[in-house]
N, C-alpha and C positions, 0 to 999 in steps of 0.2 A: 552298191557298197563301194565306198571310196578307199584308196590305198591307206589312208589314215586309219580307217576302221579295221582293215585287215592287219595292220601293224600292231594295233592295240590288242586285237584278239590273239595274234601270234605271241605277243609278249606275255599275256595272261596264261596261255597254255604252257609257255616255256617255264614260267615260275612255279606253276602248280598251285594247289590250294593253300599250303603253308606260305609259299612265296607271295601269293596274292594278299594275304593278311599283312605280311611284312611290308609289301608295296603300299598298301593303303595307309598303314601306320607311318611310313616314310613320307607319303604325300601330306598327311595331316601335320606331321612335325614340321615339314618344310613350309606349309601354309602358316602355321603358328609363328615360325621364325620370320617369315616375310611380313606377316601382320605386325609383329612387334617392331621390326626394323622400320617399316613405314611410319608407325606411330612415333618412334623415337626421332625420325627425321622431321616430322611436322610438329612435334611437341618439345621444342627445344627448352622451354622454361619450366616444364613440369617433370615430375619423376614417376608418373604413372606407368609409362611404358619402359622406362629404364629399369625399374625394380620388378616388373611383371615377370612371373615364372613362365617358362616355355609351355608348361602344361595348360595354364590359364589362357595364354595367347592362342594355343591350338584350339581350345574349346570356343573361344570368341571367333576364331577364323571359321570354324564349322558353323557356328550360329549365323555369322554374316553371310556365308555361302548359302545356307538354307533360306535366309530372308531374300537374297537375290534370286534364288531359284524359284521361290514362291511368286515373287513379283514378275519374273520372266514368264512363268507358266500362266499367270493370270492375264497378262496383257498381250502376250504373243502366242499363247497356247489355246486361246479360245475358251477359257474357263470363266464364264460370266459370274457364277456365284462367288468364286474366290476373288475375282476382280472387284465385285461390289463390297465384299468384306474388307479388303485392303483400302479401298477408297473411303469406306465408312470410318475405319480406324484412323486413317490419315486426316479426315475431316475433324474428328474429335481431338486429335493431337494439335492441329492448327487452332481449333476453337479454344483449347485449354491455354495455349500460348497467348492468343488474342484476349481471352478473358483476364488473365493475370496482368497483361500489359495495359489493358484498358483500365483495370482497377488501380494500377499504380499511377496512371495519368490523372484519373478523375478524383482520387483521394490524396493527391499530392504525395505519393509514395508512402502511404500509411503502412505501419508495421504488418497489418493483416495481409496485404498484398505484396509488400516488399520481401517478407520472410516466408511467403507461401511456397512450399515445394511444388515442383511441377506435377508430381503424382496427385497432390490434393486438388490442384486446378483441374487435372484430368478427371478426377472423381466428380467434381462439381458439374462439369460440362456433361459427362456421361449420365449423371443423375438427372439433370435437367432434360436431356434428350429422352431418357427412359420415361420420365413423367409425361412429357408431351406425347410420346408414342403411346403410352398407356391410355391417356385421355382420348386420343384419336381412335384407338382400337375399341375403347369402351363405347364410343358414339357410333360405331358401325352398325348397320342393320342386322338383326338376328336372323333374317332370312334372305336368301339370294335365289331369285328365280323360283320361288315357292318352296325351296328346300331349306331346312334349318341349318344354321352355321354353328356347329357344336363348340368350336373354339371360342367364338364370341360369347355364346351363352355361358359357358363355364367361366370365362374371364369375368363376366359381369357378376356372376354369383360369388366369385372369389373376392372381387372388389367390395361388393356389398357386405360380405361376411367380415372382411378386414375392417371396414368402417364401423360396422356394428360392434365388433369386439373392442375396437379402440374407444368408442363412446362408452361402452360398458366398463372398461378398465378405468377411464377417466372419472366416471361417476362413482365407481367403487373406491378409488383412492380419495376422492373428494369427501365421500361419506366417512371414510376411515379417519380423516383429519379432524372431524368434529364429533365423532361418536366413539365410545369406548373409554378405556383408562388412559391416564397420562402417558404411560409407556407405549401403548398401541398408537395413540395419536402422534406421538413423536416419531414412531417408526414409519407411519404413513406419510408424514411430512418429508422424511428423508428418502422415501421410496420412489424410484423412477417409474415411468409408465410401463416399461417392459416387465418389471417385477410385479406391479399391480395386476397386469394382465395374467401373468403366470399364477399368482396366488388365487385370483378369481377363478381361473380354469381349474386349478387343483381343488378348490372348494366345491365347485360344481360337480366335478368327477367324484369327489368323496361323498357328497350328499346322494348322488345318483347310485353309487355303489352300495351305500348303507341301506337306503330305502328302495332298492330295486324292486322288491316284492310289492311295494305299495304304489310305486310310480308306473310300472309297466302295465299296459292294458291287458296283456295276455301272458301266459306262461312261456318260458323259453323252450319247452318241449312240446307246446300245444300246436297241433296241426289243424289248420282251419279249412273251411270248405273250398275257398278260392285260392289258387296259386298263381304265381307270376303276375301279380297286380303291380302296375307301374307306380313308382313313387310320385307324390305330388297331390294325390287326391282328386285329380280332374277326370271325371268319367269319359270325357271326350277323347282322351288319349289312352284309355285303359286303366285309369285310376279308380280309387274308391275312398270317399271321405272317412270311412271307418278305419282305413289303414293308410295313414298319411305318408308313411315311407314305403308302402307296398308290402308284398309278401315274396318269399323265395320260391324255388322250384317245387317244393313239396307242401307249400301253404303255411309256412311259419311267418309270423309277423316280424318284419325287419326292425321296427322301432323297439319292440319288446326284447329282441335278441341283442340289439345294441345296448340297451340298458343293463340287461343281465351280463352282457360281455364286459361292461365296466366292472361289475362286481367280481366276475371270475378272473379276467385278465389282470386288472389292476390289483385286486386283492391278493391273488397268488404271487404277482410280481413283488408286492410290498413284503409279503411273508418271506419270499425267497431272498430278498435283499437283506432283511433283518437277520436271517440265518447266515448269510454270507458274511455279514459284518461281525456276527458273534464268533464265527469260526476264525475268520481272517484277523479280526482285531485282537482276539484273545491270544492267538498264537504269535501274532506280531509283537504284542507287548511282552509276552513271555520270552521270546527270542531276544528282544532288546534288553530286557532286565537281567535275565540269567546269563545270556551269552554262551560261550564255550561250545561244546559239541552239540547242544540242542539247537543253537542258532545255526550252526553249519548244516546240520541234517535238514532242518525245516527250510532253510534258504535254498539248498540244492534241490530238494523235492519240489519247491515252488518253481524254481527255474525250469525243471523238466516239464512240469505241467503247463507253464506259460509258453513253452516252445511249441506246443501243439495248438493249431488254430482252434479257438474256442467253439465256434459254431459247428465245425466238422467233428470235433471231439464230443460235443453234446449230442449231435445227431447219431454218432456211432454208439454211444452209451444208451441213448433212448431206443435205438433199434434193438439192442440187446435186452433192455428192460421190457420192451413190448412182448418179447417171448416169455420172460420170467413172470411178469405181473399176473397173468391168469393162473399160473401154477401156484404162486404164493398167496393168491387171494388178496393182493395189495393193489389199490388203485394206481394206474399209471401216472396220475398227477403227482402222487407222493414221490415216485422215482424222479420225475422231472424237477420237482422242487429241490430235492437233495443233490441231483447231478449239477444243476445250474448253480446252486449255492456253493458247492465245493469248487467248481471251476472259477467262479467269480471271487471266491474268497482268496485266491492267489493274488489278485490285484489289491485287495484290501490288506492282505498281509504285508505286501511290499510298502504300502503307504504307512500303515500303522508302525511297522518296524522302523522306517526312516524317521518318522516323527518322534517315536519314542527314543531312538538313539540320540537325538538332539536334546531330549529332556533328561535322560538318566545321568548326563554329565553335569547337570546343574548343581549348585551348592545346596539347595534345599533337599535334593534327593540324597546327597551325601549326609546331610544332617539327619534325615529320617533314618538312614541306615545306622548311623551312630547311636540314635536313640533306641535302636533295636526293633524298629517297626518290621512287620512281616511282609511277605510278598503281596498279599491281598491289599494291604494298606497302600503300598507303593503304587500298585496298578490303579486302584479305584479312587484313591484320595489325592495322589500326586500327579500321575502320568495322564490318566483319562481326562480330568478337567482341563489340562493344558493342551490336550490334543483334540478337543471337541470341535473347534472351528474347521480345521482341514478335513476332519472325518465327516462332519455334516455336509460339507461341500461335496466330498467324494460320495456320500450316500445318495445325493441327488443324481450324480452322474451314473453311479452303479445301478440305481433304480431304472434309469432310461435304458441302459444296456440290457438289464435283465428283462425289462418289459418288451424290448424289441426282440430279444432272443426267444422268449416265449411265443410271441406272435410269429416269428420265423419258423419255429418248430411246429406250431399249429398249422401254418400254411403248408408245410411239408408233410403233414399228416401224422406226426408222432408227438404232438403237444397235448393240449387239452382236448379230450375226446368227446364226441357227441354222446348224448344229446345236450351236453353243456354248451352254452353259447360262448364263443370266443371270437374276437375280432380277426385274428389271423385266419381261422377256419372260414369265417364269413367272406373274407377277401378271396380265398381259394374257391369257395362254392359259387360265388357270384361273379367270378372273373369273366365268364363267357359273355355277360351282358355288355362288356366294353365294346364288343363288336358292333353293337347297335347305335353307337354314339353318333355316327354320321347322319343318320336319318331319324333317330329318336333319342335325343340327349337325356330325356327323363329316365329312360331305361338304364342308361349307362351310369346313372348316379348311385345305383344300388351298391356296387362294390366300392365306390369312392367314399361312401359314408363311413364304412369301417376303417378304410385306409386313412381317411381324414381324422377320425377319432384317435388313431394311433399317432399320427403326425402332430396333432394339436397338443396332446398331453406331453409328447417329447419336447416340443418347443417350449411349452409352459414351464416344465421342470428345469430346462436349461436356462431360461430367463431368471428364474429364482436362484439357481445355483450361481450364475454369473454375479448377481447382486450380492449373494452371501460371500463369494470370494472377494468382491470389491470391498465389502465392509470389514472382513477379517484381515485384509491386507493393510488397512489403516490409511488408504488413499482418500483424498478429499474429492468431493464432487466438482 
């Protein structure tokens, strides 16, 4: 240990814990002052550093010190992974600059490249490298030294699924442009590919949910003779053509439970979202229309409920309901619907109240009041039609959150109860098969099927909601 190290240690001991904090703050402040002073020295013609607050300068100094520390640790500390990452980012930064500069030279300084921000150029280069890397990884062999490469296999399945859904969405949008009424054809002509994909997935889920009893080859509670059948239907690896997606540990058909899971999970989530919007929307409109003490009481109550994390609050209430449900003779699913609806209605209340507050000050509302119209007329004939667009967009988002909450509660064991099929419960029950991914990728697909069904519907609904928000905002394509 050098004398310098001893002196620093003695200094820290001398100042104590509180003094150490003050010492660190002093060093940060001095670093910010030094950073700003150097900037002012080299930036004579600009006002960036002259008008920069000391707090911002201190944060930038800390960030600069962290970057220098990472670079030093990567190149002189022997951290190969960090060094590779830094060199990769540096290569993309240089490639972005070269891409923009080459575009300016080749296009005679066209506006596309002349006005292109550096972040956009960085995105183009990063996207190109990601595409090249994805193609290279897709072409890698699925086996290495006789052992399957699960990462390559799963990546190939994901790419094929993405291409398949993209083609299906394109054909769906193309058919919609020539079939149907004038209104629907116009809608499909304005529809982006992402929205077409979302609507197609939602339609498929809806059809599967409604006709689950007809589509499913077996019942959701039916226990078959063979258990732990590998998905894929290949007898060579433990599959069975009669069970294309295999069976679980106790012999239930996974395909049938996925289909019934759509009926249970999606159907219950839709009903819960409707109830949440009925509660939150009604109270929000009443609070905005009547105001006064009712508005204050409801708003403060909503603030208290929103201060509690939603999933933790729902888990706590569902744990209590688990003990009450058998005594009262009420299904636990009923308690889950009410609990999630009440918790999510707080978010709907805030939106409905905010939208209604902007509507109730309009002239036509005042005219309706002067005509002597009642509260029901004001809410259903004046406020609700003008609040439909934002509420519909919020309905899609709320549905996603409710859907994920139900899946999370089921995964934790307090949601939809067996023998009903539920995707969250299926992920929990089949999660152990993930451990076999290294040497039997087909086995590991069992829990991924339910998780993929959850993710696919969430993405599809968000695509449709984004399009609805774009349309309601009045922006042009």
